[in-house]
N, C-alpha and C positions, 0 to 999 in steps of 0.2 A: 381125485381120480377114481376111475372105475375099479372096484375091488376085484381081487382074484376070486374066482368062483369054482364050485365043483364042476368037474368036466373040463378042467383047464388044460387037458392034454391037447386041445385044439390050438392052444397058443403056440406060436412058432418062434424059433430063434431068428432074429433079424441080423443079417450079415452087413448090410450097407450102413455105414456110420451115420449118414444123414437120417435114414429111416429109423435107425436105432434111437436117435435122439427124440424122434417123434412118436415112437411106439407107445401104445397105450396098454394098460393092464386089463382093459375090458376083455371079457371072453364071451362070445355069443354062443351059449350052450344051454341045454335043457337041464333042469335040476330034477331030483327025485322027489319033489314036493308032491303034495296031495293032488290026485288027478282031477279033482273038481275045482282047482284054483282058477278063478276067472281071468288071470293075467294071460293065459295061453291064447285066448282069442285075439289079443291085442298085438301079438308079435308077428310070428312068421307065417301065420295062416296054415300051420300044419294041421293035419287031420287028427293026429293024436291029441287027446286032451291032457297034455303034460304042461305043467307050469314052467315058464321061463323066468330066470332071475338074472339080472344084468348088473347087480351091485349099485355103485354110486357113480353118478355122472357129473362132470364139471363143465359148465358152459361159460365161455368168456363173452360178456356183453360188450357191444361197441360203445356204450354210453352209460350214464348213471341209471339207476333204477327208476325211470319215469315211465310215462304211458307208452313210450315206444316199444316196451316189452310186455304190454298187457296180455298178449297171447301166452307168453311164458308164465305170467302170474296166474292166469286162469288154469293153465295146465297143472301148475303146482297146487293151487288152492282147491281145485275140483278133483284132485286125485288122479288125473290122467297119466302122469308120470308113473305113479304107483301101479295103476291099472296095466300099464304097458310093461311092467316088470322091473322097474328101478326102485332100489331101496331109498334113494334120495337123489335130488338134482340140485347142485350148488350153482347158483347164478352169480357170477363174479362181475361186479360193476366195472365199467371202463372209466375214461375213454381208452380204447385200444383197437387196433386193427385185428388183433388176435393172431397175427402171423408168428411172432416170436413164441407165444404161449403154445401154439399148436406144434411148432417144430421142436420145441424143447420138451414137449410131452406133459406140460403142467396143466393143460386142459384137454378135453376130449372133442369139444365142438366150439367153434367161434362164430358169432354173428358179426359179419364184416361187410365188405363191398367188393365188387368185381375189379375195380382199379387197384386197390391195395393188394388183393390176392393175386391178380394177374401180374402185377409188377414183381412180386416175390417169386412167382413161378418162372417168369421170363428171365429175370436178372440174377436170381440166386439159385434157381433149380429147386425151389421149395416143393416138396412132395405133397401138394394140397389140391383138393377138388371142391367145387361148389356142388352140393347135392340138392339144393332147393333154395328158394328165396322168399323172404317175407314180403319185401317191397318189389312190386312189378316196375315201379318207376322210382328212381332215386330222388331223395328229398333235398339234396344239397343245393344251396343258392348263395350268390353274393348278395348279401343284405346291405342296403344303404338307406339313408334318410332322404325322403323326397325333397326336402329343402336343403339337402347337403350334397352328397355325392350323386344322388339320383341316377344310379347305374342301371340302365335298362337294356343296353346292348353290350357285347364284349368290348367294342371300341370305346365305350364310356369308361372303361377301366384305365385306359392309357393316360399316363400322367398322374394317376391317383395313388393314394396310399391304401393298400388292401391288407387288412388284418387276417393272418393265416395261422392256425394252430399247427403245431409240429406234426400231429398225426394226419392232418389234412393237406400237408405240403404236396405229396405226390398227386393228390386229386386236383389241387389248384394248378399245378404244372401241366396236368393233362388238359384242363380247361383252356389254358393259354395256348398249348400246342394245337388243340383242336380248332382254335380260332385264329391261328397264325400270328399270335402275339408273343413277342419276346419278353422274358422277365425283366430285361433292361428298360422296357418301355413304361414300367410302373415301379412303385416301391412296395416291396413285401415287408410288412411289419409283423414280427412275431407277437402273438397274443395268446391268451388262455381262452377259456370258453365263455366267460362272462362278457356280454356285449357292451359293457361300459365304455371301452375305447371308442366304440361307434357313437354312442349317445353323447359322449363328452367331447367329440370332435377330434380325437387323436388319429382316427383313420376315416377314410371315405367309404370304404366297403369292408364287410366282415363275413367270413365264411360261416354259414349257418345252415340250419335245417328249416325247411318250410313249415314243418310241424312243431317247431320248438321256438328258437329265438325270434323268428319272424312274427310269431304270435305274441310272444311276451313283450317285445319292443313296441309293437303296435298297441297292445293292451295298456302299456305304460303311457300312452298318449302321443306317440310319435307317428307321423305319416311316413310310411315306408315304401321302398321300391325293391323289387327282387329281380335277380338274373338267374333263373333256374338252370342248373347244369343240364338237366334232361332235355331242355328245349334249346340248348345252345351247344350242340355237338357232342354231348356225353349222355346218351340215353342208356346208361348201364344199370344193372340190377344192384340193389343194396339190401342191407340186413340179410346178407347171404348166409345160409347154413353151410359152413365150411369145415372140412375134416381132412385128416391125412389119408394118403393112398394106402398106408398100412392098415388103417382102421377099416377102410372099405374092404380090403382083402380078407382081414381076419375077424372083423367084428360086425359083419354085415347085418345080422339079425338084430343086434342091439341098436344099430343106427336106424334101422327101419322102425323099431319100436319107438325110438325117440321122435322120428318124423310122424308117426301115428299120433302120439300124444300132442305134438306141436300143432298138427292140423286140427285136432279137437279143441285145443286151447285158443287158436286163432279163429276158429268158427265162432266161439263164444265172444271173442273180442270184436269181431265184425258185426255181430248181431246185437251186442250190448256195449258200445264204446263207453258209455257213461259209467258202467260198473267197472270196466277195465281201468278207467281213469281213477276211480275210487280205490281200487286195489293198489294203484301206484301211490297216491298221496296219503292214504290212510294206513296202508299195510307195508308193502315192500319198500316204498321210498318215504316212509313216515318221518324219517330223520332228516329229510332234505329240504323241508319247508316248501314243498311244491304248492303252487297256487291251484286250487280245485277248478276254477273257471278255465284257466289256461290249459290245464291237463285234459279237461274234457274236450276243449276245442281241438287240441292236438290229436286226441284219440279219434274224434269224429273225422277229422281231415284225413288221417292216415287210412282209416277204414274205407272211406269213400273214394279217395284219390290215389292211394299208393298200394294198398294190399290187394284190392280187388280190381279186376279188369275183364274184358271179354274172354281172355284166355282162361282166367280162373273160373269164370262162370261155366265154361265149356269143359274144362279138364281138372278143376280143383285148385285149392290154395297151394302155394309154394311152387307151382309149375312154372317152367320157363320155356316158352315156345321157341321153335327153331328160328323164327324171325327175331325174337328178342335176344337169343344167343348171338345171332349174326350181328345185330346192331351193337351189342356189347363188345364183341370182338373188333368191330369197326371203330368203336370209340377208343379202344385200347390202341389200335394201330395208329390212330390220329395222334396219340401221345407217345408214339415210338415204342409201344409194347406189342411185339409180334407174337401171336399165339393162334393156334387153331382152337375151335370150340372144344374139341376132345381133350385139349391140354388143360382146360379150365373147368369144364362141366362133366359131371357124371350123374345123370338123372335117372339111371336105371333103378336105383333103390326106391325113389319116389314112385316110379311107375309100378314097381312090384307092390308097394303099399296100396296103391289105388286098385290094382288088379285083385288084391286079396280083400280089400275093404271098399268096394265101389260106392257104398253108401256115404262115404266121406266126401265124395265129389260135390254133392248137393249141400253146400254149406249155408245157403240162404234159407232161413226159417221164418 
């Protein structure tokens, strides 16, 4: 967690019990460090050349340390987190939606998805907001074998066995609801994240990522079919940068510093996906036995199809257009999750980062 820093008088007593559980020890304040410290330019955009220090940051990743987080790996390896004013950034591997960790205060930031966060906000009153997104288009898919389930339309799932991981249950239920399919019309089989149940015939479909299992299963010699969530009623954002309301209120400059470093890291990842993949399989995920060829394929696919879009070309990485916010809210409504965009998103911090550092918008080099 973010350490208590000098100038901590800005920290406030939190009265609400829910907010207290989520409160962070991060303090967005200026230190009395040397005036020529370069970290000052990377944070609030203040005219005074005073160094900012934000202590330690903990980030909950939605998945294992593979190429999906190559931007975070670049930000760490190239010193962007340090430049932005953090002593260290701890990347905690998933799988996890990050909701429980954020609410309990065990992490400061979670990379999640709009359905998981929206469901927690709507049904539990979780004090969470999405302040940016890595993926403009979510990568979830129902993966099947072409000579097996061959699931190409939502109706193809009817009567089939679909392998669904616990953390993806709400997402799958949202997909069914968006397409008017009752869970009683198919069989949901609890699975883990290894697609072996699909390849050995235990299930007809398997909840997967287009940038991960879809690639690895095909690379293993299987002809595959995909039913992408984004093209079948759920065009929501994913790998969302999610924080607590309390952190936005009390730690704004530190969160902006984090976004600054993230944009720089993902700029590198978009422009050099092969190196991002290498950081995954040789450094940050070296103990996972990642396949270099598959990692590079995933890194390229996400850079070209998920992270960048017409919106990011115009306004910068991590941005979420009004239209994409609206389609995300519509996706949630189709799953019975009723929210306004303002209940789920707060993009004011990201806008301030780009106002203060307009050079970051042009990520293409």
